[in-house]
C-alpha positions in Angstrom: -8.8 -8.4 -14.3 -5.3 -8.8 -12.8 -4.9 -10.6 -9.3 -2.0 -8.5 -7.9 -0.2 -9.6 -4.6 1.8 -7.5 -2.1 4.7 -9.1 -3.6 4.0 -7.7 -7.0 3.8 -4.2 -5.4 7.2 -4.6 -3.7 8.6 -5.6 -7.3 7.3 -2.5 -8.7 8.8 -0.4 -6.0 12.1 -1.9 -6.4 11.8 -1.4 -10.2 11.0 2.3 -9.7 14.0 2.6 -7.3 16.3 1.0 -9.9 14.8 3.6 -12.4 15.6 6.5 -10.1 19.0 5.2 -9.5 19.8 5.3 -13.4 22.6 7.9 -13.4 22.1 8.5 -17.2 18.6 10.1 -16.4 18.8 13.9 -16.5 16.6 17.0 -17.0 13.1 16.4 -18.1 13.7 12.5 -18.2 14.6 12.6 -14.6 11.8 14.8 -13.6 9.3 12.6 -15.3 10.8 9.7 -13.4 10.7 11.5 -10.1 6.9 12.4 -10.8 6.3 8.6 -11.7 8.0 7.5 -8.5 5.9 9.9 -6.6 2.8 8.5 -7.9 3.7 5.0 -7.5 4.6 5.6 -3.8 1.2 7.4 -3.2 -0.7 4.3 -4.7 1.6 2.0 -2.8 0.7 3.7 0.4 -3.0 3.5 -0.4 -2.6 -0.2 -1.2 -0.9 -0.9 2.1 -3.4 1.2 4.2 -6.2 -0.9 2.7 -4.4 -4.1 3.5 -4.0 -2.8 7.2 -7.9 -1.9 7.2 -8.8 -5.6 6.1 -6.3 -7.0 8.9 -8.0 -4.7 11.6 -11.5 -5.6 10.4 -10.8 -9.3 10.6 -9.2 -9.0 14.1 -12.3 -6.9 15.1 -14.7 -9.6 13.9 -12.5 -12.3 15.5 -12.9 -10.3 18.9 -16.5 -9.6 18.4 -17.3 -13.2 18.1 -15.8 -13.4 21.9 -19.1 -13.1 23.9 -17.0 -11.8 26.8 -16.3 -8.7 25.0 -18.7 -5.7 24.5 -18.9 -3.2 21.8 -18.0 0.4 22.3 -21.2 2.5 22.9 -20.4 4.2 19.7 -20.7 1.1 17.8 -23.7 -0.7 19.5 
């Protein structure tokens, strides 16, 4: 199972940008690359959002350990 990092995602995004910038692409090949780019961008958004959720959860846990803070009623 691959162990990808955000730096790998960044590399993939820039590779796709280079493919989209290829002026020799026309017609169906260009359309295919545009669809591929949209799929990659969508997945990248989900990956970034997932990472943000992990960070928020870690911050919440850290704050929760502070005895002076109370949980909101909806979470208690």
